N, C-alpha and C positions, 0 to 999 in steps of 0.2 A: 938535583941529583943526590941521593943517600951515598955516605960511606960506608965501606964495608964495616959491619957490625953494628951499624945504628940499627934502631928499630922506630916504629910509629908507635908510642906510647900509647894515643888515644883509642887507635885501630887495635893496638891488643887488648885492651882496656875494657873495648865494647865487646870482643870476642869472648874474653874471659867471664864477662858477667851475663852474655846471652849463655854460654855453656854453665854457669851457676844455677841461673835461672831454671834452665830446663832440668839439670839434675834434680832442683828442688820441687819441681812439679812432678817429675817422675817420683821421688821418694815419699810424695803426698797420695796420689791416685793410683799408681800401680799396685801395692799391694792390696787394695781394694778391689780391684780386677782380679787380681790372681787368687785372692781368698773366697772370691765369690761363689758359691756351693750350688752345683745343679740339683735341680728338682726331680730327680730321678728314681727315687725311692719307689717302694711298692710294698701293699699289705693287701694280701689276699685270704681266702679262706671260704668256708662253705658252712651253713645251717643245715643241720640234719634230723632227723625224727627219730629218737633214740627210742625204737620200740622196747627194748628190755631195760631200759634208763641204768644202763650200767656206767655212762660217762664217755665210753668209746664207739667210735663207729663201725660197725661191723657190717656183714656181705648183706647186701638187701636193704638196708635200711636207707630210705630215698632222703632226697634234701628236700627242703622247705622253702618255699616261694615266698616272696614279698614280706621280707623280715627285716626289720627296720634294723641298722647298724650304724652307730655314732663312733666318729674319731675325734679325740681330745688332742690340743697337744700338751705338754704336760706344763703345768702352772695357768691353763686360760681354763676357765669354768664354761667358756661357751665352746659348743661343737665347732671344729674343723670344717667337716665335711658330714653330709649325712647319704647313706646310700641304703639301696634294698635289693634285697638277693632276686637273681634271677629263676626262670622255671625249675631250673636244677638245683636252685640253692646255693650257687656260687655268688660273690662279691669281690669287689675291688677298689682298692683306693690306689690311684696311681700318681705321679708328678709330685711326691714328698721331699721335703727336704730332710737332710739328717739330724736327728734328735730323739727324744724321747716322746711316747705315746700312750694314749690309753683309747684300746677299743674295746665299746661297750654294747653289747647286743639287747635290744628292746624285746623281751619275750612277746611274740604273736599271741593274741585271745584265745584263751582256753588251752596255754600249752605253758608247761613249767618245765626249767631247766634243769638239766642233768650234769651240765658243767657248772663253772663259774660264768658270770654275766661279763665280768670285765678283766681284760687282759692288759698288762704292761709292758711295751718292749723299746727297744732302743736299737734306730734304724741307723745304718752306716750309709754313706753315700753309694748309690746306685744298689744298695742292700734289697731283699725279697725275705718278706717275712709273710707266715703263715699262721691265722689265727681262725680255729675251727669252733664251733658251739653245737650243742646238742641239747635240743628238746623234747619231750615225751607230751602226749595229749591229755587233758584232764577232761574227761567225757560227762558232757551234761545230760542227764538223764532226761525223758520227758515222760512223765507217767500218763497213765493214759487209763481213765477208770470206766466201766463197761458195766454199769449197773443193769442188770436184768429183772425188773420189778415184776411179780407175777401176783395179780391182783384177782382174785375169780371169787366173788361173792356169789353163790348158787342158791338164791333163797326158793323155795319148791312151797307152791301155795298148792294145796288138794283139797278144794271145797268138796263137799258131799251133802248131797240131800238125799234124805229115805224117806220113801210116800209109805204111808201105811191106809188101812182104811178107815181108820181113824180120821177125822177131817181136821186132825191137828198137827202141824208141820212142828219137827224138832229137829231145829237146824244144828248143825255139827258147828261150834266156832275155828275160824282157821287156824292152823298152828303158826306159832310164833317162827318167824325166820331167822336164821343163826348165821349172821355175816362173817366172811373168812376174814382171819387178821391177813392184811398186806405183808407178802415177803419179799425183801429187797435182798438179793444174792449179787452183792458188787463184784465184778472180777477184773481188779485193775491188772493191766500188765505193762509191765517195765524193762524199756529194750532201749540200747544195748546194756549188757550186763558189766563190760570190763571196769575196773576199779575205779568209782566214782568217787573222786577226792579233788580238792585244794588246799594249797597250803599256803601257811605266812608262818614267817619269823618272828619268835617272840625275843631275841636276845637284842638288847639295847647295845649301837656302837659295836654292831658285829665286825666290821673292818678296822677299829680304832682311829679312825680320822679325825675324831674329837677326843674329848679328855670324859667324855660322860660314860656314867653305867660300870665302869668296872672299877673293883678296888684294887690298888697298888699298896700294900702294906712296906713301909721303910725298915725293912730287916737287913742285915749287913750287906746282902748281896740286893740291893733296891733294885726290884724291877722297873722297865722304863719304856714310854713310845718311843721307839728307834726310827729313823730312817735307812736308805739303802747302805749307809758308810759304816754302820755299826756290824755289817754282816760280816763275818770273815770270808774268805777265796772269793771275793766277788757277788756274793748274795744280796738279795734286795727282799722287798716287801712282796707279798704273793700278787697284791692288788692294791692299784693308788699308791700313797706315799709313806704309809706308815705300818708299823706291825708293833707287837710287844717282844721284849727280851727278859726272858727269865734265866737267872744264873748266871755266869759270868764268861767269858771268851778270853779275857786278860789274865794272866799268872798271878792273880791275886786273890786268894783261895780262902777265906774264912769259912769255918763251917756255918752254913746258914740256909735258911728256906729263902726262895724267892717264888713269890706267887702272884698270879691274877685271880680274880674271883668275882661272880655276879648270882644276886639272888633270882631264882625262877621257878615261876609255878607253871604247871603242866596244865592243862584244861581237862577237867574231867568227860567231857562229851567228845573227845578227839577221836578218830577213828585211828591216827597212827601218829606217832610221834619219833624224830629222828634227831639226832646229835650228829652235827657235820661240824670240822673244822679241819684245819691246815696246820702242821708243825715243820718246823725247819731245825732239826737236831744238829747238836755239836758237843763233842765230849773227846775229852783226853785220858780219862779216866778207864783203866784196863782192870782193877780189882772187885770191881763190884760195891763199891762206898757209895758212888752217886747215883742220883737216879732220876726219871722223867715221869710223871704221872698226871692222868686225869682223873680226878675224883667227884662225886657227888656228896656232900657233906648234910648233916641235919642242921635247919637254921637254928635250933636251939642249944645243941650241946657240941654243935661243931665235930662232931665223930664220923666216921665215914660210913656212909649208907650204901654206896655203890662205887666198886673200883672199875672206872669206865676202861683205863689204859694205865698199863706202867712197866715202863722199861729199866730192868737191873742187870747189869750194868748199865750206864746211861749209853743212848745210842747215839750215832755219828754219821748219820745219812748225808749231812750236809746238802739238802735238796729237800724242796716241798712234797711233803706226802700228805694225801687225804684219809682222816678216819672219819666213821661212823659207827653209830652205837644207838640200838633200837632201845627209846626210852618209852614205848607204848605199855609195859606192864606197869610203869609207875603214875597212871594217869592219875591226877588229881592230887598229887604230892608238890608238894615244895621241897625246894635241894637250893643248897649253895654250889654253883657248879665253880670248879675250883681245880685250877691249871698252875702244875706246882714244879718246881727243880729243886733238889735238895744236893749240896756240895758238901763233902765231908771234911773239909779242908787242909787235903794232901798236895795242893798246889798243882792236880791235874784238875784240869776245869771241864765243867760241864756248862750247857746252856739248850735253850729251848726258845726258838722264834716262832709266834702264837699271829694266826691272820684268820678271817674271814671265819668267824666262829657265830653258828647259826643253828637255832632249835625250830625243826620246820614242825609246826602241828597241821595235820591236812583233815579235813573233815569231809564225810558224805556231802556230795552236793546237793542232792536231795533227801529228806527226810520220808519217811513210808508216808505215803497220801492219808489223809485223814479225811474219811468221807462221812458228810453230816447229812442224815436223811429228814427231808422237811416234807413229810406228807400234807397234803391237804387238809384242814382242819374239819371239815365236813365229814370225814372220814373217822375222826377221831371217836365221835359218838353216833354211831351207824341209828337211823331209826326205821322199823320196821315200816314196809310199805303198806300202803292201803290195799287190804285184800279185794281182788277182783275176781271174776270168772275167768278173765283170761291170764296164764301167767304172764308176768313184765320182766322185762330184761334191763338190768342194770349197767349201763356202759363202765367198762373196765377203766378207773381211774388211773392217772399219770401222777407216778411217784417222784417228786423232784430230789435228784442228790446232789448234794454242792462237796466239792473239794477244796480243800485247803494246804497250801506247801509253801514252803520258803524258800528261795533261791538268792544266796548268799552271795555278793559282788565277786568275782574272779579276779586275781592279779593279773596285770597284763601290760603290756605297753599302751600307752596313748597315741591316738592319732597325732601327727604335728599338721599345724594349719599350712597351707600351700602358702600364705604370706612369709612365715617363719622359714619353710624350705627355701623359698626365693631367698629371701635375704642372706640366707648361710650360703647358698651355692655363689649369690653376686659377692660376697665378703670373701670366700674363697678364689674367685675368679680374680678380684683385686687384687688380693694378696700376690697372686702370681705375675699380674701385671705390673705391680711394684718391683717385684723380683728383676723381671725383664728389663722394666724403664731403667731402674739403678744402674744394672750392665750396660745398657746404652750409654745412659750419660757417661760413664766410667770411659767409654769407648769413644764418645765422641770429644771428651775433652783431651784423650791423649792423639786423636784425629787434630784436633785444634792446635794441641801442642808443638805437633809435628810440623802442620802446615806453617805456624807461626816461626818454629826455628828455622825452617828451609828459607823461608822469605828472608829472615835474618842474616843466616850465611851467605842467601845470593848476593844479598847489599851489601855485605861486607867483602865479598868476593871482588865484587864490581867497583867498589870504591876501592880496594887495594890495586885492582888494576889500572883504575885511572891514577892514582897517585904514582905508581911505576912508569907509566906511559907519560 
């Protein structure tokens, strides 16, 4: 029998030990279960046929079916998932975890993008993002040469015998036949007639993801490859991980140029040449002393040959803007493609972020067909037929026409092998299974802890009742 004020130290110690063990396990496993993120974010969009190639979907422009869309998790070079657009051009990636992603469109065969092919975005839990792509067709011309040869040799033999009372016959020799020269009139018909071009980019390292191709001189405001943390106001590179910063965003403003440049040569046989680039401008200048500019310099003298774009005073858009410039009149020439920001040094800084710089060189898909006439050799040196009393008919020969033309390869997405697609789908499914399995394991551990705690408490309660009895 216990006296008032006594307590059972072993029982109390076991109870306190059980509670401490329970609290320790809860502190280890419960946060993992509470922090588990639900894969319920969605990325969706449409790929449309951009009839007027303006980069915006206008009324009446249809969707493109069976276009390959790839989804990358930031930092992973392997696609997380691959899907294809439906009959109306729509696609969807669902069941995504929060985080940063890249959405990449693979141009279908015989199409070229009017928008960027890669978009970067950050998803919140349960977020829905829409990413759209525009493509316009590259028309393949099919030349059809229809030669209409006309070969009409018409020898006329008119033997004439004149009889006289004199028993001496004087035969008149037959006339020499004059064969006609064969006339070939090819009539090539080329259809259809829309803009027949394919394009390629000649700028090296256009998205600045490596350190190659560009000259970044070490001036007082040294230009640099930067990531998202270098942008003011939450900006980030236009595509992938890096852009180039020219100028300054911090209040350290010595008078200085800050430039990025690359030597380019414009092919002389191109149909059209277009400069395309994206700029993100920033400026605190209001007196016109700072400037942002894009120039074409002479490779020898480095003097300005073409002023592509210039902002005085410097612009302060703080968003990505797409600029284009027609370089077709300068075919066959070489230039230094020069991007620059000048700060005058008054502590009101200006900068320009640069990304996705491309010079699109477009060619005719087919040059004019060349028809090579190859007549049979026997008609090159015609011989007069043997004269006979009956005019002979020479059959019309067939003149062979041979056409040659060149078909340059077209850029476009390559078809992914079905084994590769299955492998990626399996990896995506396994990733989701791992997430659910981890959550199930945490839940199972919590249930096991609760069961052990219940049994322990019940045994302690029963032992206490026994001691009290």
